[in-house]
One Martini backbone bead per residue (centre of mass of N, CA, C, O) as a GRO file, in nm:
protein
  327
    1MET     BB    1   1.209  -0.024   1.141
    2SER     BB    2   1.388  -0.146   0.909
    3GLU     BB    3   1.499   0.137   0.793
    4ALA     BB    4   1.605   0.250   1.084
    5ALA     BB    5   1.649   0.080   1.341
    6LEU     BB    6   1.790  -0.175   1.218
    7GLY     BB    7   2.004  -0.029   1.050
    8GLY     BB    8   2.151   0.092   1.299
    9VAL     BB    9   2.229  -0.178   1.434
   10LEU     BB   10   2.394  -0.301   1.203
   11HIS     BB   11   2.598  -0.070   1.206
   12ALA     BB   12   2.695  -0.100   1.502
   13PHE     BB   13   2.786  -0.421   1.442
   14LYS     BB   14   2.908  -0.452   1.154
   15ILE     BB   15   2.717  -0.591   0.948
   16PRO     BB   16   2.705  -0.765   0.678
   17LEU     BB   17   2.471  -0.753   0.442
   18THR     BB   18   2.229  -0.549   0.522
   19GLY     BB   19   2.023  -0.583   0.291
   20ILE     BB   20   1.919  -0.861   0.372
   21PHE     BB   21   1.804  -0.780   0.653
   22ILE     BB   22   1.618  -0.548   0.564
   23ASN     BB   23   1.453  -0.710   0.356
   24GLY     BB   24   1.366  -0.931   0.554
   25SER     BB   25   1.214  -0.743   0.753
   26ALA     BB   26   1.013  -0.633   0.543
   27VAL     BB   27   0.870  -0.900   0.498
   28LEU     BB   28   0.759  -0.929   0.787
   29PHE     BB   29   0.598  -0.663   0.803
   30ILE     BB   30   0.420  -0.693   0.550
   31ALA     BB   31   0.295  -0.964   0.628
   32LEU     BB   32   0.158  -0.859   0.892
   33ILE     BB   33  -0.017  -0.649   0.764
   34GLY     BB   34  -0.169  -0.857   0.586
   35TYR     BB   35  -0.275  -1.031   0.827
   36TYR     BB   36  -0.414  -0.800   1.027
   37SER     BB   37  -0.552  -0.652   0.800
   38ASP     BB   38  -0.885  -0.534   0.669
   39LYS     BB   39  -0.770  -0.334   0.474
   40LYS     BB   40  -0.744  -0.188   0.188
   41SER     BB   41  -0.428  -0.073   0.106
   42GLU     BB   42  -0.241  -0.084   0.368
   43ILE     BB   43   0.039  -0.132   0.244
   44ILE     BB   44   0.050   0.121   0.072
   45THR     BB   45   0.014   0.323   0.302
   46SER     BB   46   0.266   0.231   0.460
   47THR     BB   47   0.469   0.289   0.233
   48ILE     BB   48   0.425   0.592   0.216
   49ILE     BB   49   0.507   0.652   0.508
   50VAL     BB   50   0.791   0.538   0.492
   51LEU     BB   51   0.891   0.730   0.264
   52MET     BB   52   0.838   0.993   0.421
   53VAL     BB   53   1.021   0.930   0.660
   54LYS     BB   54   1.278   0.878   0.497
   55ALA     BB   55   1.292   1.167   0.376
   56GLY     BB   56   1.316   1.306   0.664
   57VAL     BB   57   1.551   1.134   0.804
   58SER     BB   58   1.689   1.054   0.497
   59PRO     BB   59   1.761   1.279   0.253
   60HIS     BB   60   2.016   1.095   0.111
   61THR     BB   61   1.858   0.890  -0.019
   62PRO     BB   62   1.853   0.684  -0.266
   63PRO     BB   63   1.633   0.613  -0.522
   64ALA     BB   64   1.658   0.300  -0.513
   65ALA     BB   65   1.524   0.274  -0.231
   66TYR     BB   66   1.245   0.379  -0.308
   67PHE     BB   67   1.192   0.167  -0.524
   68ALA     BB   68   1.218  -0.088  -0.348
   69VAL     BB   69   0.993  -0.020  -0.145
   70SER     BB   70   0.765   0.014  -0.351
   71LEU     BB   71   0.780  -0.276  -0.468
   72GLN     BB   72   0.724  -0.427  -0.206
   73GLY     BB   73   0.442  -0.304  -0.159
   74LEU     BB   74   0.305  -0.400  -0.423
   75ILE     BB   75   0.352  -0.705  -0.390
   76GLY     BB   76   0.219  -0.731  -0.110
   77GLU     BB   77  -0.062  -0.627  -0.189
   78PHE     BB   78  -0.122  -0.853  -0.394
   79LEU     BB   79  -0.075  -1.114  -0.218
   80PHE     BB   80  -0.238  -1.023   0.070
   81ARG     BB   81  -0.540  -1.040  -0.036
   82TYR     BB   82  -0.495  -1.364   0.013
   83LYS     BB   83  -0.537  -1.508   0.321
   84ARG     BB   84  -0.574  -1.813   0.267
   85PHE     BB   85  -0.251  -1.800   0.144
   86TYR     BB   86  -0.041  -1.685   0.343
   87ARG     BB   87   0.191  -1.898   0.375
   88VAL     BB   88   0.266  -1.916   0.078
   89PHE     BB   89   0.302  -1.604   0.017
   90ALA     BB   90   0.527  -1.553   0.221
   91ILE     BB   91   0.738  -1.725   0.074
   92VAL     BB   92   0.719  -1.589  -0.203
   93PHE     BB   93   0.789  -1.303  -0.103
   94GLY     BB   94   1.072  -1.364   0.004
   95ILE     BB   95   1.197  -1.459  -0.264
   96ILE     BB   96   1.132  -1.215  -0.445
   97THR     BB   97   1.266  -0.988  -0.277
   98LEU     BB   98   1.561  -1.109  -0.270
   99ALA     BB   99   1.594  -1.148  -0.574
  100LEU     BB  100   1.560  -0.847  -0.652
  101SER     BB  101   1.801  -0.746  -0.489
  102SER     BB  102   2.021  -0.897  -0.652
  103LEU     BB  103   1.944  -0.794  -0.937
  104GLN     BB  104   1.985  -0.494  -0.880
  105LYS     BB  105   2.288  -0.506  -0.827
  106VAL     BB  106   2.375  -0.625  -1.103
  107PHE     BB  107   2.244  -0.405  -1.278
  108VAL     BB  108   2.396  -0.160  -1.164
  109LEU     BB  109   2.684  -0.256  -1.227
  110THR     BB  110   2.638  -0.280  -1.535
  111LEU     BB  111   2.549   0.013  -1.582
  112VAL     BB  112   2.809   0.152  -1.466
  113TYR     BB  113   3.051  -0.048  -1.598
  114GLY     BB  114   2.963  -0.260  -1.774
  115LEU     BB  115   3.070  -0.551  -1.936
  116ASN     BB  116   3.372  -0.511  -1.856
  117LEU     BB  117   3.353  -0.610  -1.569
  118TRP     BB  118   3.320  -0.920  -1.626
  119ASP     BB  119   3.574  -0.948  -1.799
  120SER     BB  120   3.774  -0.855  -1.580
  121ILE     BB  121   3.707  -1.071  -1.369
  122ASN     BB  122   3.780  -1.313  -1.546
  123GLN     BB  123   4.080  -1.234  -1.596
  124PHE     BB  124   4.160  -1.208  -1.301
  125GLY     BB  125   4.088  -1.500  -1.219
  126ALA     BB  126   4.278  -1.643  -1.421
  127TYR     BB  127   4.540  -1.516  -1.313
  128ILE     BB  128   4.530  -1.611  -1.018
  129THR     BB  129   4.503  -1.926  -1.077
  130LYS     BB  130   4.781  -1.946  -1.228
  131GLN     BB  131   4.952  -1.879  -0.958
  132LEU     BB  132   4.781  -2.142  -0.849
  133PRO     BB  133   4.828  -2.476  -0.898
  134VAL     BB  134   4.594  -2.596  -0.704
  135LEU     BB  135   4.424  -2.446  -0.909
  136GLU     BB  136   4.180  -2.411  -1.124
  137GLU     BB  137   4.106  -2.255  -1.394
  138ILE     BB  138   3.920  -1.944  -1.408
  139ASN     BB  139   3.691  -1.798  -1.657
  140ASP     BB  140   3.398  -1.763  -1.472
  141LEU     BB  141   3.385  -1.576  -1.211
  142SER     BB  142   3.132  -1.397  -1.247
  143PHE     BB  143   2.925  -1.623  -1.248
  144TRP     BB  144   2.990  -1.731  -0.958
  145LEU     BB  145   2.936  -1.470  -0.807
  146ILE     BB  146   2.639  -1.436  -0.893
  147ALA     BB  147   2.541  -1.716  -0.800
  148ILE     BB  148   2.615  -1.686  -0.499
  149TYR     BB  149   2.468  -1.421  -0.441
  150SER     BB  150   2.185  -1.522  -0.530
  151GLY     BB  151   2.174  -1.775  -0.351
  152ILE     BB  152   2.177  -1.629  -0.079
  153HIS     BB  153   1.910  -1.475  -0.132
  154LEU     BB  154   1.722  -1.718  -0.183
  155ILE     BB  155   1.765  -1.863   0.086
  156THR     BB  156   1.684  -1.625   0.262
  157GLY     BB  157   1.398  -1.593   0.142
  158LEU     BB  158   1.297  -1.869   0.235
  159ILE     BB  159   1.345  -1.833   0.538
  160VAL     BB  160   1.181  -1.571   0.576
  161GLY     BB  161   0.915  -1.687   0.466
  162ILE     BB  162   0.881  -1.903   0.685
  163ILE     BB  163   0.879  -1.708   0.922
  164ALA     BB  164   0.634  -1.541   0.823
  165SER     BB  165   0.432  -1.789   0.826
  166LYS     BB  166   0.482  -1.830   1.159
  167LEU     BB  167   0.465  -1.561   1.325
  168PRO     BB  168   0.168  -1.533   1.424
  169LYS     BB  169   0.185  -1.787   1.605
  170TRP     BB  170   0.418  -1.701   1.784
  171ILE     BB  171   0.279  -1.450   1.899
  172GLU     BB  172   0.025  -1.587   2.022
  173ASN     BB  173   0.211  -1.786   2.214
  174ASN     BB  174   0.374  -1.498   2.347
  175GLU     BB  175   0.202  -1.256   2.475
  176ASP     BB  176   0.280  -1.295   2.790
  177LYS     BB  177   0.590  -1.161   2.731
  178PHE     BB  178   0.517  -0.883   2.772
  179GLU     BB  179   0.702  -0.556   2.836
  180PRO     BB  180   0.587  -0.253   2.936
  181GLU     BB  181   0.834  -0.135   3.110
  182LEU     BB  182   1.044  -0.096   2.873
  183LEU     BB  183   0.958   0.184   2.772
  184LYS     BB  184   1.081   0.342   3.017
  185GLU     BB  185   1.375   0.242   3.001
  186VAL     BB  186   1.446   0.343   2.700
  187LYS     BB  187   1.407   0.649   2.737
  188ILE     BB  188   1.686   0.711   2.860
  189SER     BB  189   1.862   0.616   2.615
  190VAL     BB  190   1.739   0.817   2.413
  191ILE     BB  191   1.832   1.080   2.556
  192ASN     BB  192   2.153   0.986   2.569
  193ASN     BB  193   2.110   0.893   2.243
  194LYS     BB  194   2.153   1.126   1.952
  195LYS     BB  195   2.297   0.991   1.730
  196LYS     BB  196   2.388   1.006   1.397
  197ARG     BB  197   2.388   0.833   1.106
  198LYS     BB  198   2.625   0.796   0.864
  199ARG     BB  199   2.648   0.806   0.531
  200LYS     BB  200   2.806   0.660   0.285
  201PRO     BB  201   2.966   0.726   0.031
  202PHE     BB  202   2.985   0.571  -0.270
  203TYR     BB  203   3.316   0.569  -0.272
  204LYS     BB  204   3.318   0.402   0.031
  205LYS     BB  205   3.219   0.150  -0.065
  206PHE     BB  206   3.314  -0.169  -0.091
  207SER     BB  207   3.239  -0.242  -0.387
  208SER     BB  208   3.364   0.010  -0.519
  209SER     BB  209   3.653  -0.025  -0.411
  210LEU     BB  210   3.709  -0.309  -0.525
  211ILE     BB  211   3.663  -0.249  -0.827
  212PHE     BB  212   3.864  -0.016  -0.851
  213LEU     BB  213   4.114  -0.180  -0.766
  214MET     BB  214   4.098  -0.394  -0.990
  215ALA     BB  215   4.124  -0.198  -1.230
  216VAL     BB  216   4.405  -0.088  -1.153
  217LEU     BB  217   4.552  -0.364  -1.161
  218ILE     BB  218   4.496  -0.425  -1.459
  219ILE     BB  219   4.641  -0.181  -1.573
  220VAL     BB  220   4.918  -0.255  -1.456
  221LEU     BB  221   4.940  -0.555  -1.564
  222SER     BB  222   4.922  -0.481  -1.876
  223TYR     BB  223   5.235  -0.355  -1.849
  224ILE     BB  224   5.381  -0.636  -1.736
  225PHE     BB  225   5.195  -0.869  -1.848
  226PRO     BB  226   5.111  -1.079  -2.121
  227GLN     BB  227   4.826  -1.182  -2.032
  228PHE     BB  228   4.779  -0.877  -2.072
  229SER     BB  229   4.643  -0.679  -2.278
  230GLU     BB  230   4.599  -0.363  -2.386
  231SER     BB  231   4.288  -0.390  -2.412
  232THR     BB  232   4.241  -0.461  -2.116
  233GLY     BB  233   4.346  -0.197  -1.996
  234MET     BB  234   4.151  -0.013  -2.158
  235LYS     BB  235   3.888  -0.129  -2.042
  236ALA     BB  236   3.951  -0.042  -1.751
  237VAL     BB  237   3.967   0.259  -1.809
  238ILE     BB  238   3.680   0.286  -1.922
  239MET     BB  239   3.538   0.185  -1.667
  240VAL     BB  240   3.632   0.413  -1.480
  241ILE     BB  241   3.527   0.649  -1.645
  242ARG     BB  242   3.234   0.559  -1.651
  243TYR     BB  243   3.190   0.563  -1.346
  244ILE     BB  244   3.249   0.864  -1.297
  245ILE     BB  245   3.038   0.982  -1.489
  246ILE     BB  246   2.778   0.840  -1.385
  247MET     BB  247   2.803   0.925  -1.084
  248THR     BB  248   2.800   1.227  -1.136
  249ILE     BB  249   2.529   1.246  -1.284
  250TRP     BB  250   2.356   1.103  -1.069
  251PHE     BB  251   2.433   1.264  -0.792
  252TYR     BB  252   2.413   1.574  -0.931
  253PHE     BB  253   2.136   1.534  -1.120
  254LEU     BB  254   1.930   1.288  -1.116
  255ALA     BB  255   1.877   1.223  -0.816
  256PRO     BB  256   1.762   1.501  -0.725
  257LEU     BB  257   1.522   1.485  -0.925
  258VAL     BB  258   1.387   1.226  -0.820
  259ILE     BB  259   1.356   1.320  -0.524
  260LYS     BB  260   1.181   1.565  -0.591
  261LEU     BB  261   0.941   1.399  -0.703
  262TYR     BB  262   0.886   1.238  -0.449
  263LYS     BB  263   0.842   1.488  -0.259
  264LYS     BB  264   0.604   1.600  -0.417
  265PHE     BB  265   0.422   1.361  -0.359
  266PHE     BB  266   0.441   1.372  -0.047
  267LYS     BB  267   0.324   1.658  -0.006
  268LYS     BB  268   0.030   1.576  -0.088
  269LYS     BB  269   0.020   1.355   0.167
  270GLU     BB  270   0.094   1.492   0.438
  271GLY     BB  271  -0.183   1.573   0.562
  272LYS     BB  272  -0.311   1.285   0.567
  273TYR     BB  273  -0.030   1.160   0.737
  274SER     BB  274   0.081   1.337   0.978
  275LYS     BB  275   0.026   1.163   1.231
  276GLU     BB  276   0.178   0.905   1.143
  277ILE     BB  277   0.454   1.040   1.099
  278GLU     BB  278   0.496   1.152   1.384
  279THR     BB  279   0.475   0.883   1.534
  280THR     BB  280   0.702   0.733   1.386
  281ILE     BB  281   0.939   0.926   1.452
  282ASN     BB  282   0.906   0.894   1.767
  283MET     BB  283   0.959   0.575   1.766
  284LEU     BB  284   1.244   0.510   1.651
  285PRO     BB  285   1.441   0.542   1.902
  286ILE     BB  286   1.291   0.330   2.071
  287LEU     BB  287   1.320   0.087   1.880
  288LYS     BB  288   1.626   0.083   1.876
  289SER     BB  289   1.659   0.024   2.181
  290VAL     BB  290   1.496  -0.238   2.185
  291VAL     BB  291   1.668  -0.399   1.989
  292LEU     BB  292   1.930  -0.385   2.153
  293TYR     BB  293   1.823  -0.503   2.416
  294LYS     BB  294   1.716  -0.778   2.310
  295TRP     BB  295   1.981  -0.884   2.189
  296LYS     BB  296   2.154  -0.867   2.452
  297SER     BB  297   1.957  -1.039   2.646
  298LEU     BB  298   2.027  -1.309   2.439
  299LYS     BB  299   2.345  -1.390   2.452
  300ASN     BB  300   2.312  -1.696   2.591
  301GLU     BB  301   2.202  -1.795   2.339
  302ARG     BB  302   2.162  -1.960   2.079
  303PHE     BB  303   2.151  -1.839   1.774
  304PHE     BB  304   1.871  -1.946   1.665
  305LYS     BB  305   1.719  -1.891   1.928
  306ARG     BB  306   1.786  -1.593   1.944
  307VAL     BB  307   1.647  -1.506   1.682
  308LYS     BB  308   1.362  -1.604   1.749
  309LEU     BB  309   1.323  -1.449   2.020
  310PHE     BB  310   1.378  -1.172   1.903
  311ILE     BB  311   1.148  -1.156   1.699
  312ILE     BB  312   0.914  -1.205   1.893
  313SER     BB  313   0.968  -0.978   2.109
  314VAL     BB  314   0.967  -0.734   1.914
  315PHE     BB  315   0.683  -0.775   1.788
  316ILE     BB  316   0.522  -0.766   2.048
  317PHE     BB  317   0.606  -0.484   2.129
  318VAL     BB  318   0.510  -0.328   1.876
  319LEU     BB  319   0.202  -0.428   1.897
  320LYS     BB  320   0.151  -0.354   2.233
  321ALA     BB  321   0.264  -0.088   2.265
  322ASP     BB  322   0.235   0.243   2.419
  323PHE     BB  323   0.344   0.547   2.255
  324SER     BB  324   0.175   0.808   2.331
  325GLU     BB  325   0.345   0.930   2.584
  326TYR     BB  326   0.605   0.986   2.361
  327GLU     BB  327   0.499   1.213   2.143
   0.00000   0.00000   0.00000
């Protein structure tokens, strides 16, 4: 649901920071699996099925996404073994998951561009603020960017964790609002809308484009303004070359190898979970239509009330609908 259906909806509405929403929804789903399931290792089993479906539906998914989902499943499995503390662990799980998401982004950027990235951002920030007398000169722009980015993730993690802790009660209090006839209605839209979402290549992503543009500007400015030394321009050149080399090696050599290893592991499990995988893949287009329908149907509500009602109605539908006739 979070990896395919919700991701498609966020893409359709061009909502920024989709990673926060997808990771947040994963927290809600994993927490509910932990709350409702009486079987041990149910979260791990669900995670394996999600990864197998992901490999089948989105074959070009980067290895980092497989790693992130696997880590979420392992942490969720560990925390939700202790149902007595469900509400506390739901909040802890939300904070940990979103914090790891932000740290992963910072780590990947540092790995790809090197420490020169943060030095370049600092010098670029100092140059920009010098041109604007109303602003105080900022020498540590990279620190503030990382702090704000991480802070957004931590606050979101806390909010999502609180929602996850209250969600079972919300669902129990609103079960009578389930709309079974909706399953038949969305079937028509599923048949009429079978477009596949294209994944952006790594070089067309916003963060990559922005950093690349900044590096080019620094290189140009280093030859025009004395504030930028030649070594600064050279560092930017090295950063760009490093980026191109690492991305080429990763996407054309290492990533295919890692994905091949993941798929080899999935192949061993395929027979065991074949029924679950088939059911899940058949459900995805229906779930996507339900998500779109529910969000649009609540357009007259205030934002926070709309979000709450949306979460409750979607989860009730997912838990109570009988998808078997559409398999």
